[in-house]
C-alpha positions in Angstrom: 139.6 96.9 92.6 141.1 98.1 89.3 144.7 97.2 88.6 147.0 100.0 87.8 149.1 99.5 84.6 151.7 101.9 85.9 152.5 99.5 88.7 151.3 96.2 87.1 154.4 94.0 86.6 152.9 92.4 83.5 154.8 93.0 80.3 152.1 91.8 77.9 148.4 92.5 77.7 146.2 90.4 75.4 142.5 91.1 74.6 140.7 88.6 72.5 137.6 88.6 70.4 134.0 88.5 71.7 130.5 88.5 70.3 130.1 91.9 72.0 130.9 94.7 69.6 133.0 97.8 70.3 129.8 99.7 69.4 128.2 98.3 72.6 130.5 100.1 75.1 127.6 102.0 76.7 125.8 98.7 77.3 128.6 97.0 79.1 130.4 98.7 82.0 133.3 96.3 81.8 134.1 97.6 78.3 134.3 101.1 79.6 136.7 99.9 82.3 138.7 97.9 79.8 139.1 100.9 77.4 140.2 103.1 80.3 142.8 100.5 81.3 144.0 100.0 77.7 144.3 103.8 77.3 146.8 103.8 80.2 148.7 100.8 78.7 149.0 102.7 75.4 150.2 105.8 77.2 153.1 104.0 78.9 153.7 101.9 75.8 153.5 98.4 77.3 152.9 95.6 74.7 149.3 95.1 74.0 148.0 92.4 71.5 144.5 92.9 70.4 143.0 89.9 68.5 139.8 90.4 66.4 137.4 92.4 68.6 140.3 93.0 71.0 142.2 94.8 68.2 139.4 97.4 67.6 140.2 99.4 70.8 143.8 99.7 69.6 142.5 101.5 66.5 139.7 103.5 68.2 141.5 104.7 71.3 144.2 106.7 69.4 141.4 108.2 67.2 140.9 105.9 64.2 137.5 104.9 63.0 136.0 101.4 63.6 133.2 100.6 61.1 131.4 97.9 59.2 133.4 96.2 56.5 131.7 96.0 53.1 131.9 92.2 53.3 131.8 89.8 56.2 134.7 87.5 56.4 133.9 84.1 57.9 136.3 81.2 57.2 139.8 80.8 55.9 141.3 83.6 53.8 144.8 84.4 52.6 146.4 87.5 53.8 149.7 89.2 52.6 152.6 90.9 54.4 153.2 94.5 53.5 156.8 95.7 53.2 156.6 96.9 56.8 155.2 93.4 57.8 158.2 91.7 56.1 160.5 93.8 58.2 158.6 93.2 61.5 160.0 90.8 64.1 156.4 89.9 64.8 156.2 88.1 61.4 159.8 87.1 61.1 159.3 83.6 60.0 156.1 84.0 58.1 155.8 83.6 54.3 154.7 86.6 52.3 151.2 85.2 52.0 149.5 82.8 54.5 146.0 81.6 55.4 144.2 82.8 58.5 140.8 82.2 60.1 138.4 85.2 60.0 135.1 85.8 61.7 134.2 89.4 61.6 132.0 92.0 59.9 133.9 95.1 61.1 137.2 96.7 60.1 139.3 99.6 61.4 141.1 102.5 59.9 144.7 103.0 61.0 145.6 105.6 63.6 147.7 108.3 61.8 151.2 107.2 62.6 150.8 103.4 62.6 152.1 100.9 60.1 150.0 98.4 58.2 151.8 95.0 58.5 149.3 92.6 56.9 146.6 93.2 54.3 143.7 91.2 53.0 141.6 91.3 49.8 138.1 91.7 51.2 139.2 93.5 54.4 142.3 95.6 53.7 143.6 96.4 57.2 144.4 93.0 58.8 147.3 93.8 61.2 148.8 97.1 62.2 151.5 98.2 64.6 150.9 101.0 67.1 154.2 101.7 68.9 154.9 98.4 70.7 151.3 97.1 70.3 149.7 95.1 67.6 146.1 94.7 66.4 145.0 91.6 64.4 141.8 91.3 62.5 142.0 87.5 62.3 142.2 84.8 64.9 
C-alpha cells in the first residue's frame, strides 16, 4: 500500500544513490512509484534530500535534463561553494572549498528557478536547492 505524503507525518525524505540509473525507470516499477511519490513531496514542499542518483529526480521531475557528464568522477574531488551556497544554512559551517567523494557519470541541469549551491571543476552542478529540497551529486 502506497504511503500518502499529504498525510505522512515524516518531515524529511532521503533518497540515496544506486547502481540503477534514472534512465532505467521503465525497467523498474519501483522507480515509477518513487518518482510519483517524490512529485507529491515536491508539490507540498516537504524537505527532500537526494544524494547522487537520488538527486537526479529532483532535477528531472521539475523539468531539467539529466544527462551523461563529459567526464566520469570516481574518487575524491574538491568542490566549491557558490555565493548562494555560502549563504545557505545547509552549508553554514563549511569552508569555501572542501573535498567530497564522487562516483558518477551523469550530471543534471538546474530546474529554471533553482539555485546552484556547490560547483565542481569536472562536473559543474554539484548541489542545488529546489524550494526546501536539495540535490547532491556527491556522497
